One Martini backbone bead per residue (centre of mass of N, CA, C, O) as a GRO file, in nm:
protein
  266
    1MET     BB    1  19.511  -9.005  -0.227
    2ALA     BB    2  19.732  -8.798  -0.138
    3SER     BB    3  19.784  -8.594   0.115
    4ILE     BB    4  19.761  -8.230   0.109
    5ARG     BB    5  19.955  -7.961   0.272
    6LYS     BB    6  20.032  -7.722   0.100
    7HIS     BB    7  20.385  -7.825   0.069
    8ARG     BB    8  20.300  -8.113   0.135
    9ALA     BB    9  20.428  -8.445   0.061
   10ARG     BB   10  20.349  -8.787  -0.017
   11LEU     BB   11  20.411  -9.107  -0.068
   12GLU     BB   12  20.225  -9.339  -0.275
   13VAL     BB   13  20.112  -9.662  -0.277
   14ILE     BB   14  19.916  -9.800  -0.503
   15ARG     BB   15  20.050 -10.090  -0.594
   16SER     BB   16  20.150 -10.436  -0.508
   17HIS     BB   17  20.309 -10.763  -0.641
   18ILE     BB   18  20.594 -10.790  -0.568
   19VAL     BB   19  20.819 -11.075  -0.466
   20SER     BB   20  21.079 -11.013  -0.599
   21ASP     BB   21  21.442 -10.917  -0.558
   22ASP     BB   22  21.522 -11.028  -0.873
   23LEU     BB   23  21.523 -10.780  -1.091
   24PRO     BB   24  21.633 -10.617  -1.381
   25MET     BB   25  21.537 -10.301  -1.278
   26LYS     BB   26  21.697 -10.285  -1.034
   27GLY     BB   27  21.793  -9.941  -0.953
   28VAL     BB   28  21.579  -9.795  -1.120
   29ARG     BB   29  21.480  -9.458  -1.169
   30ILE     BB   30  21.144  -9.313  -1.221
   31ILE     BB   31  21.006  -9.015  -1.355
   32ASP     BB   32  20.646  -8.975  -1.387
   33CYS     BB   33  20.445  -8.715  -1.560
   34SER     BB   34  20.228  -8.885  -1.668
   35GLN     BB   35  19.912  -8.948  -1.843
   36HIS     BB   36  19.676  -9.182  -1.866
   37VAL     BB   37  19.817  -9.445  -2.065
   38SER     BB   38  20.070  -9.502  -2.249
   39THR     BB   39  20.300  -9.396  -2.059
   40PRO     BB   40  20.225  -9.543  -1.794
   41MET     BB   41  20.247  -9.823  -1.925
   42ALA     BB   42  20.549  -9.814  -1.975
   43SER     BB   43  20.629  -9.787  -1.665
   44HIS     BB   44  20.485 -10.054  -1.580
   45PHE     BB   45  20.675 -10.252  -1.712
   46LEU     BB   46  20.928 -10.152  -1.540
   47ALA     BB   47  20.802 -10.202  -1.260
   48ASP     BB   48  20.766 -10.512  -1.299
   49GLN     BB   49  21.101 -10.520  -1.340
   50GLY     BB   50  21.188 -10.321  -1.065
   51ALA     BB   51  21.134 -10.036  -1.088
   52ASP     BB   52  21.142  -9.706  -0.956
   53VAL     BB   53  20.830  -9.553  -0.962
   54ILE     BB   54  20.745  -9.203  -0.983
   55LYS     BB   55  20.437  -9.054  -0.968
   56VAL     BB   56  20.334  -8.746  -1.109
   57GLU     BB   57  20.076  -8.544  -0.978
   58PRO     BB   58  19.823  -8.362  -0.962
   59PHE     BB   59  19.589  -8.257  -0.731
   60SER     BB   60  19.358  -8.404  -0.910
   61GLY     BB   61  19.488  -8.609  -1.069
   62ASP     BB   62  19.469  -8.850  -1.269
   63HIS     BB   63  19.239  -8.898  -1.510
   64SER     BB   64  19.242  -9.227  -1.486
   65ARG     BB   65  19.104  -9.258  -1.200
   66SER     BB   66  18.805  -9.294  -1.319
   67PHE     BB   67  18.952  -9.564  -1.418
   68SER     BB   68  19.026  -9.793  -1.201
   69ALA     BB   69  19.125 -10.044  -1.355
   70ILE     BB   70  19.332  -9.903  -1.536
   71PHE     BB   71  19.492  -9.755  -1.319
   72THR     BB   72  19.583 -10.004  -1.154
   73HIS     BB   73  19.727 -10.152  -1.383
   74ILE     BB   74  19.932  -9.903  -1.488
   75ASN     BB   75  20.021  -9.837  -1.159
   76ARG     BB   76  20.165 -10.059  -1.058
   77ASN     BB   77  20.449 -10.046  -0.853
   78LYS     BB   78  20.400  -9.752  -0.757
   79ARG     BB   79  20.464  -9.419  -0.680
   80SER     BB   80  20.304  -9.121  -0.537
   81ILE     BB   81  20.296  -8.767  -0.625
   82CYS     BB   82  20.201  -8.438  -0.542
   83LEU     BB   83  20.231  -8.161  -0.776
   84ASP     BB   84  20.297  -7.815  -0.838
   85LEU     BB   85  20.468  -7.717  -1.124
   86LYS     BB   86  20.397  -7.398  -1.106
   87SER     BB   87  20.546  -7.401  -0.849
   88LYS     BB   88  20.824  -7.356  -0.675
   89ASN     BB   89  20.810  -7.603  -0.489
   90GLY     BB   90  20.739  -7.820  -0.698
   91HIS     BB   91  20.982  -7.777  -0.877
   92SER     BB   92  21.197  -7.839  -0.653
   93VAL     BB   93  21.111  -8.130  -0.596
   94LEU     BB   94  21.156  -8.244  -0.879
   95LEU     BB   95  21.462  -8.182  -0.896
   96ARG     BB   96  21.536  -8.374  -0.658
   97LEU     BB   97  21.438  -8.625  -0.806
   98ILE     BB   98  21.619  -8.604  -1.063
   99LYS     BB   99  21.904  -8.617  -0.943
  100ASP     BB  100  21.843  -8.959  -0.881
  101ALA     BB  101  21.770  -9.025  -1.175
  102ASP     BB  102  21.736  -9.207  -1.487
  103VAL     BB  103  21.428  -9.129  -1.559
  104PHE     BB  104  21.218  -8.920  -1.773
  105MET     BB  105  20.858  -8.870  -1.803
  106GLN     BB  106  20.644  -8.729  -2.075
  107ASN     BB  107  20.298  -8.602  -2.216
  108PHE     BB  108  20.302  -8.328  -2.299
  109ARG     BB  109  20.247  -8.075  -2.472
  110PRO     BB  110  20.403  -7.895  -2.676
  111GLY     BB  111  20.569  -7.642  -2.461
  112THR     BB  112  20.514  -7.708  -2.153
  113THR     BB  113  20.797  -7.766  -2.038
  114GLN     BB  114  20.911  -7.486  -2.087
  115ARG     BB  115  20.715  -7.336  -1.902
  116LEU     BB  116  20.795  -7.527  -1.644
  117GLY     BB  117  21.111  -7.599  -1.650
  118ILE     BB  118  21.127  -7.933  -1.780
  119ASP     BB  119  21.311  -7.962  -1.992
  120GLU     BB  120  21.588  -8.103  -2.106
  121LYS     BB  121  21.788  -7.868  -2.049
  122ALA     BB  122  21.712  -7.834  -1.748
  123LEU     BB  123  21.752  -8.135  -1.646
  124ARG     BB  124  22.050  -8.171  -1.748
  125MET     BB  125  22.171  -7.974  -1.531
  126VAL     BB  126  22.102  -8.177  -1.296
  127ASN     BB  127  22.118  -8.449  -1.507
  128PRO     BB  128  22.331  -8.556  -1.751
  129SER     BB  129  22.236  -8.887  -1.751
  130LEU     BB  130  21.958  -8.858  -1.850
  131ILE     BB  131  21.649  -9.005  -1.949
  132TYR     BB  132  21.454  -8.843  -2.193
  133VAL     BB  133  21.093  -8.860  -2.225
  134SER     BB  134  20.888  -8.804  -2.523
  135VAL     BB  135  20.524  -8.815  -2.550
  136SER     BB  136  20.309  -8.812  -2.838
  137GLY     BB  137  20.092  -8.801  -3.098
  138PHE     BB  138  20.255  -8.612  -3.353
  139GLY     BB  139  20.477  -8.467  -3.215
  140GLN     BB  140  20.687  -8.173  -3.160
  141THR     BB  141  20.617  -8.117  -3.464
  142GLY     BB  142  20.388  -7.951  -3.652
  143PRO     BB  143  20.052  -7.897  -3.731
  144MET     BB  144  19.962  -8.145  -3.496
  145SER     BB  145  20.129  -8.133  -3.223
  146LYS     BB  146  19.889  -7.974  -3.033
  147LYS     BB  147  19.698  -8.196  -3.034
  148ARG     BB  148  19.455  -8.376  -2.907
  149VAL     BB  149  19.510  -8.722  -2.805
  150TYR     BB  150  19.360  -9.037  -2.885
  151ASP     BB  151  19.328  -9.350  -2.977
  152PRO     BB  152  19.116  -9.311  -3.221
  153ILE     BB  153  19.286  -9.110  -3.380
  154ILE     BB  154  19.519  -9.315  -3.443
  155GLN     BB  155  19.356  -9.530  -3.578
  156ALA     BB  156  19.290  -9.340  -3.820
  157ALA     BB  157  19.574  -9.208  -3.903
  158SER     BB  158  19.733  -9.496  -3.937
  159GLY     BB  159  19.502  -9.714  -4.074
  160LEU     BB  160  19.365  -9.922  -3.879
  161ALA     BB  161  19.064  -9.873  -3.956
  162SER     BB  162  19.098  -9.943  -4.259
  163ILE     BB  163  19.190 -10.240  -4.221
  164GLN     BB  164  18.883 -10.301  -4.087
  165SER     BB  165  18.717 -10.299  -4.320
  166ASP     BB  166  18.442 -10.365  -4.466
  167GLU     BB  167  18.267 -10.461  -4.756
  168ASN     BB  168  18.191 -10.132  -4.781
  169GLY     BB  169  18.450  -9.958  -4.663
  170ARG     BB  170  18.409  -9.931  -4.357
  171PRO     BB  171  18.554  -9.823  -4.104
  172LYS     BB  172  18.707  -9.971  -3.800
  173MET     BB  173  18.724 -10.015  -3.471
  174ILE     BB  174  18.914 -10.107  -3.200
  175ARG     BB  175  18.841 -10.178  -2.876
  176LEU     BB  176  19.112 -10.177  -2.827
  177ILE     BB  177  19.409  -9.989  -2.714
  178VAL     BB  178  19.645 -10.022  -2.928
  179PRO     BB  179  19.812  -9.751  -2.949
  180ASP     BB  180  19.879  -9.743  -2.648
  181MET     BB  181  20.021 -10.024  -2.634
  182VAL     BB  182  20.239  -9.974  -2.855
  183THR     BB  183  20.364  -9.725  -2.729
  184ALA     BB  184  20.449  -9.859  -2.463
  185LEU     BB  185  20.635 -10.077  -2.581
  186THR     BB  186  20.819  -9.885  -2.738
  187ALA     BB  187  20.916  -9.712  -2.493
  188SER     BB  188  21.028  -9.932  -2.308
  189GLN     BB  189  21.242 -10.036  -2.513
  190ALA     BB  190  21.392  -9.765  -2.547
  191ILE     BB  191  21.477  -9.734  -2.253
  192THR     BB  192  21.640  -9.986  -2.228
  193ALA     BB  193  21.839  -9.916  -2.456
  194ALA     BB  194  21.945  -9.652  -2.320
  195LEU     BB  195  22.054  -9.782  -2.062
  196TYR     BB  196  22.259  -9.961  -2.209
  197LYS     BB  197  22.418  -9.739  -2.350
  198ARG     BB  198  22.506  -9.592  -2.080
  199LEU     BB  199  22.700  -9.811  -1.992
  200ARG     BB  200  22.906  -9.734  -2.230
  201THR     BB  201  22.901  -9.397  -2.225
  202GLY     BB  202  22.753  -9.216  -1.978
  203LYS     BB  203  22.506  -9.111  -2.139
  204GLY     BB  204  22.246  -8.948  -2.221
  205GLU     BB  205  21.896  -8.928  -2.344
  206TYR     BB  206  21.672  -8.854  -2.619
  207LEU     BB  207  21.325  -8.945  -2.637
  208GLU     BB  208  21.117  -8.943  -2.928
  209LEU     BB  209  20.759  -9.007  -2.926
  210SER     BB  210  20.491  -9.126  -3.125
  211MET     BB  211  20.195  -9.273  -3.180
  212LEU     BB  212  20.202  -9.268  -3.487
  213ASP     BB  213  20.477  -9.398  -3.527
  214ALA     BB  214  20.412  -9.662  -3.381
  215MET     BB  215  20.171  -9.750  -3.564
  216VAL     BB  216  20.302  -9.744  -3.844
  217ASN     BB  217  20.510  -9.959  -3.769
  218PHE     BB  218  20.305 -10.179  -3.691
  219ASN     BB  219  20.149 -10.151  -3.991
  220TRP     BB  220  20.352 -10.183  -4.229
  221GLY     BB  221  20.235 -10.403  -4.410
  222GLU     BB  222  19.942 -10.296  -4.456
  223SER     BB  223  20.015 -10.003  -4.525
  224MET     BB  224  20.196 -10.055  -4.779
  225ALA     BB  225  19.972 -10.181  -4.952
  226ALA     BB  226  19.833  -9.901  -5.021
  227PHE     BB  227  20.093  -9.816  -5.210
  228VAL     BB  228  20.165 -10.102  -5.384
  229GLU     BB  229  19.826 -10.184  -5.398
  230LEU     BB  230  19.640 -10.064  -5.606
  231ASP     BB  231  19.354  -9.998  -5.719
  232HIS     BB  232  19.164  -9.930  -5.995
  233GLU     BB  233  19.156  -9.614  -5.877
  234GLY     BB  234  19.429  -9.542  -5.711
  235THR     BB  235  19.382  -9.524  -5.381
  236GLY     BB  236  19.481  -9.762  -5.169
  237ARG     BB  237  19.279  -9.936  -5.071
  238TYR     BB  238  19.147 -10.186  -4.878
  239GLY     BB  239  19.085 -10.493  -4.970
  240THR     BB  240  18.857 -10.773  -4.920
  241ASN     BB  241  19.038 -10.990  -5.107
  242LYS     BB  242  19.246 -11.008  -4.889
  243ALA     BB  243  19.372 -11.240  -4.677
  244TYR     BB  244  19.504 -11.028  -4.459
  245VAL     BB  245  19.191 -10.874  -4.421
  246ARG     BB  246  19.013 -11.087  -4.366
  247ASP     BB  247  18.815 -11.212  -4.124
  248MET     BB  248  18.791 -11.548  -4.088
  249ILE     BB  249  18.487 -11.577  -3.985
  250TYR     BB  250  18.266 -11.853  -3.904
  251LYS     BB  251  17.946 -11.997  -3.917
  252THR     BB  252  17.792 -12.261  -3.790
  253LYS     BB  253  17.525 -12.487  -3.764
  254ASP     BB  254  17.559 -12.476  -3.428
  255GLY     BB  255  17.647 -12.153  -3.370
  256GLN     BB  256  17.933 -12.141  -3.406
  257PHE     BB  257  18.285 -12.037  -3.422
  258ILE     BB  258  18.532 -11.997  -3.676
  259THR     BB  259  18.882 -12.024  -3.783
  260CYS     BB  260  19.016 -11.982  -4.123
  261GLY     BB  261  19.314 -12.013  -4.341
  262ALA     BB  262  19.482 -11.926  -4.664
  263VAL     BB  263  19.778 -11.791  -4.837
  264SER     BB  264  19.817 -12.071  -4.998
  265ASN     BB  265  19.820 -12.362  -5.169
  266LYS     BB  266  20.036 -12.502  -4.981
   0.00000   0.00000   0.00000
């Protein structure tokens, strides 16, 4: 963690493995105020592609620092600075960073950026061509918008856990943090598209993305089956007799496992 004394802060290089100076995102500067996994993972894809990502952390550090392997992986090739965004000085430093940035990313709960004075309207006054990215669990509005959300919640809410149901109909979680990963890939692609559009228009963009949206889109084939292929009770549950949801893993006589399957007679 970068050492901080009073209002002084220094940039800390978390880790770097880039060896090429000819990467596609070179020259793009990203100010990333997000924590945890999905949104920092999105900026890590862009950092790997050459973007200059400055990670803004609170004095206590990103919560994911306690998971050293995950933190190092999703924050490699970034620089880090600690700022108290509730203080006048910390707010001022952030605005100076925003002035020369191309992208700003945050995953605060809805309403937090307004209280901190770093919502889209405020930052657009400093940098009109800024790409402003808001990532949340359930969106910026609605009855669940301010809920704290982690990967397992989205696995359940999106239907992903139901798709993995066993023969008794019990939903099952995937051990990989798939919603976090899918959200990160979706956000990084949206940012790249927004930067490309800005080349044509010269205008900034506001990107609003929720983890639930990303996962429902990712699940679209299997999720739609629940609506268009109702079971005999009309519940729309995922049946275990469907080829595309069956486990397809079999144990052989020698104790090994194989996978095989056919989705049609042909």
